[in-house]
N, C-alpha and C positions, 0 to 999 in steps of 0.2 A: 403464447408471446407474453411481453412482460407487462408489468403493469404502471410500465411509463405514461408520462401525461402524453396524449394523442394533442400530435398538430399534422393539419391538412397544408399539402403546398400545392401549388398549379406545375405542373410536371414540366408543361412546355416552356413558364417562366423560372424554374428551376436550372432545367437545361441552357437556358437564355444567359441566366448570368443570378448563381445559388447562394453568392455574397450578401445580399439582404435577407433573406432565408436563414441563413448561418448564424447571422449575429444575433437577430430577433432570437432564435433560438441558444446560445449561448448565455445570452440576458434571462430569458426567462425559463425555457426550459433544455439546460445542457444534457438532458438524457432524454431522448421522446421518441415515442411508436410515428414512426411517418406511413398510415397505409397506404396511400400511392406507389410505397416502394417495398410496401412488406418488412420494413425492417426497423429495429429500432438505432436512431442514431447517437452517438458519441460524439459531441462537437469542440467538448473542452480541451485543451492542449493536456495538463498532467490528467486526466482521465483517461485520455487516449494512451500515453506513454507510462501511465500502471497498467493498463489492460492489455495493452500490448503485449507483455513481457509474461503476463501470466496464460500463457499458452494453458494451461491445464482446464481451464474454463475459457477463455476466449480462444476457441481452437481455430486454425488452419487448417485441418483436416476438415473435409467436406465432401463426404464420400458421395453425396448426391448433388453434390453442384454442377453447374454447369459448364467449368471449366476442367471438372475430371470428365465429364462428358462427353466434350466435345474437346477437348486438346488431349487427354490421357492426365494422369497423374504425375504432378511435376513435384520439386521442391518447394513450393511456393504452399503447395498442397498437404504439406506434410509437418509433424511437429517431431519432436525428440531425437532420438536415435536414428530414424528415417531422415529425418531433414540434416541432420550433421552427418552422414553418410553421403548423401549427395551433392552438398554444399561442398565439402572435402573436397571431392573431384571434380566440382565445376569450378570454386574460387581460383586456382591457380590459374587459370586461363584468363581472369579479368583481373587479378589484384593488382593492388598500385605497383607492386615490382615489374608485372608482365606488362601492366601498361605503358608504362616508362620507356621499357628496354624492347618492347614488341608494338605499339599500338599508334604509339603519339607522333612515333615519323611519317607512320603509314595516314593518321588523319591530315596531317597539314599536308603531304601528298594530295590527299584525293581532295582538299580544300580547295587547293590551286587549283586541281583539273576542274573543278564545277566554276568557278569564280571563272575560268578561261572559256569556259562555255559561253558564259554570260557577254562576252565580246561581242557575241553576235545576234546579240537579241535587241537591237537597234535602242540603247541604253535606257530600255524601262522593263519590271516584268514582275512578278508576282513571286514576292522570295518566300512564300511558302513550297509552292512549286520546285521552284525555278533554284531555289539555295535549300532552303531547311528540308524537304525532303530528298532531295537529290545527295547531299552530305551526308545524310543521318543512313538514309538506305545502303549507301555505297559503303560508309563505318559496316554496318551491322552485316554487309556482306561477307568481310573480309573475317570480322570478329568470330561469326559462327561457323566460317568454312564452306557458306553457301554459296559458292562465286560462280555459279555455271547459273545465276538466275538475273535479271534487272531490277534494278532499287527502284521501281514501277512496281515488281512483282511484290517485294519486300513492302512496300507501302500498302496494297494492296490487301497482300494478306492479315497484316498486323491489324489495319482498320475491322476488317472483314472477324477476325478474332473478338478483337473487343466489341466488335456488335453482337455476335454471339454469344459472351460469357457475361455479357449486362440483358442477356433478351428477358430480361424476366418479365415480359409480358406473353412471352410465347408467340411473337412472329415467325410462321414457317418459314419466312423470306430469309429474313437476320439468320436464321437457323442452317438454311440451307446453303446461303453464301458461304457461312464459315467451316462447315463440313468439306465445301470445296476446295477452299484454301489449304485446311489440314491436309487433304488427301494431295495436295498441289505440292506443300512441302514435304511430304513422305517421300513423294518421287524426286524429288530435288536432290535429300537426303540418300536415298538408295544410290542414284548417280555420282554421287560425289563420294560414296564412301569406299567404291571399288577405286577411286583413284588414292585416296587420303590412306588405303590399306599399302601403297607401295611407295606413296612419297608423303610421310607426316606433317602435319606444320603445329604453329601455337593455337590454332582454330578451338573451337569449344568442339565444336563437332568430331575433331580429330582427338581429342585431349580424351573426354568423354569415352568415345570408343575404343581407344586403346588402355583405358581401364580395367572393360570386364564389365561395366554398366551392363544392365542387362539392356537391350534394344529400346525396348517401350519406355523408359525413363530417358534413353538419350534421346529419343521423338519428342518425348513429351517436355523435355526443358530447350531442348531447341523451338518450339512453340513457345515456349514461355517466355525465350528471350527478344522473341523477334515481335511479341505481341506488345511487349512490355518498351522493349527494346531501341524502337522506331518510332514508337511515338512523343517519347518521352521527349527524347533528343529533339526531334523535329519540332514540337509544339515550344520548348525551351527556345530554340534556336529563333524560330520566327518570331516567338513575345517577344523574347528581351530587345529584338531588332525593332520592334515597333515600339516598345517599352522605353528605350532611348531615346527614339526619335518625334516622339511625343512630351519627354520632360528633357529637351536640350539641356538645361540647368546640369540636372543628371549626365548627361553625355558629356559634358566639359569637365566634371569633375574626374570621370576614367579618363579623360584624354590629357589632364594636368599631371596623372599619374597619382591622383592623393587617392585611388582605391585600382584595385586590381579587375581585369576582367571575369576573374572568378567571384569575386563576389557580387559583380552584376549578375551572374548566373545566381548564385545563392540566393540575394535578394528578390530577383524574380519569381523566384519558383517558390519562396516564401508568399510574394504577392499574390503570386496567379498560378496555383498549383497543375503542374502537367497530369500528375496521378491525385488526383483527390480525394477519394475511399479507397480504404482495403477490408473486403468482408470477413468476418468473424463467423462463427457456428457453436454456439453455447454449447459445451460439454456436459454439462452438469448443472442441476441447478443453484443457483448462487443470488447473491444479493450485495450491490453494489449503487453506494452514490444514493440512497435510499430508494433505491427501483430492486424490485425482483423479477429476476430474469429465468426463462424457463429453458430445459435442456431441449436442446435441440429448434432451438430460433437462431432468426438470421440478424448478425450486428453489424452497423458500418462504422470505424473508424474513420471519422471526417477528418482526416491529414488537413485539406484547401483549410477548414475549419480551425483546426488547433494553431495553423501557419497563420492566423490572424487574432489569435486568442490576445483580447486588450491587460491581460494579466502578465503579458510578457513581451506583449508590443506595443509602445505608444502610439497614438494615430497608425495601425495596423493598415488601415485603406490607405496608407501611401507608400510611393515606391521609390524608396529612397536607399541608394549604390551604397553610402557607409556605414547603415544599422548592423547591429552586434545579432548575430544572425543564429548563433548556438542554439539558441533552443527550439529552432522550427525543426517540424519532421519530415521535410523533403522527401528521405530515404526510407522513412521509418524509423524503427527502433526494436532492440532487442533480437533476440535470434533468428530475424525474420528482415533484418537492416539491409538495402538494397546489396546484392551481389554485385550491379556491376557499377557502383556509385563512381567508384574511380575513374571508368571508362568515361562516363557522362560527363565525367567535370572534365577531363581531359579534353573529350571532343568539342563539348561545348565552350568552358572558360577559356581554355587556354588553346583551341583552335578557332573555332567558329566565329565567335564575336569580334575579336582581335580583328581577324583576316579580313572579315566583309568590311569593317568599318575602316580600315586601310585600302583596300583594294578597290573596292567601289567610290569612286570620289565624288564627291558633292551629296554624296545619298541623303535623300528626302522623301518623304511618301507622297503617292499621289491623291493631293487632294481632289484631286474630279473623279475620283472613285466612290468618295462618300467615306463616312465612317468605317474602320476596320472591326468586324464582329467576330464575335467570340461565342464558342458554342461547347457544352459539355459540362458535367457536375463531377462525374467518377474519372472521367481525363478530359482535359481543357487543355485549349488552343486558339489562336486566330484562323478565320475559315481564308480568309486571305490579306497578303500583305501587298498591296501594290506601290511599285517603289518605283523610280525614278536615279539617274545618277550620269553622271559625265563623262567618265571613261570608266576603264577597266585598268587598274593600276597592274 
């Protein structure tokens, strides 16, 4: 392992709220080894921005990693030419141009369908399940091409894979659930491939299969898309709704048109990062920031910490919709910048947030349910957002 200072955490407390511990790390031990995670954490924004681009040392290629073992090797776990070739095939299906031409209109229609369904819910419900999960799942179905499944399947499979690839403690039940999910995804892919051969579309499955990409890579990249493409928009939608309802002065700024809904999305993802960490393998002995790293050790790039770095964000623990967010690392940096960023911005910032506040009249939190709880540090979001509204417009 590295010779970085050792910092201990309480895993349960870190899962419940990692931000106090991360703030202490930034101030006192910005690069530190955490035995409970068996990894060296980088917590400062500029260190992460520099190291993420240095793929010769901070490598995404993790041959023995849980993601490769459980989901197959995807473009997120490759570097150099291998990564570029797969991204070249994948990216056109989710590029800003394709999102605008093909997906944005579908996102709008799906949001209306989901909101229409809430008209039958007695004017109350959990917005995580009833809105955020449903909308992100339905959107991901059309984008992946897996329109033969339910959004509930999509969400369950995503969570099972997230739990599996972060199963650093080796829990056999978490591994089993992940393997069951990946097998179910393979079966859904097989079913849809037959249809897409005769009726191709703009979906990722159709585009990748038609390109001649090896089927193992197609399957792995669809699983990658599900594992990240469901939870991030789900948690951002539900979390940003909660953030605005608990900061009414910020909601008023948006509703007066002083900032855009996309700015709300960007600020929420800075403030509470839906994807808070990205792992790397040290490919060779290396010295950085006064720390000596050893080849093959594991490093966590803590995006959630970078996005609250006091060197770039004043009063960084405050949710402020008009904030300048260009230094944030919500979607990463360098060659592994999130390929689905344009789709996420469109779905959440352009569609999900403005529609829910427009159509759910007098939207407010259900105070009788108690405070909204969040969970997670690698992936983070609200567990429930109970709410009331007077009508669905």
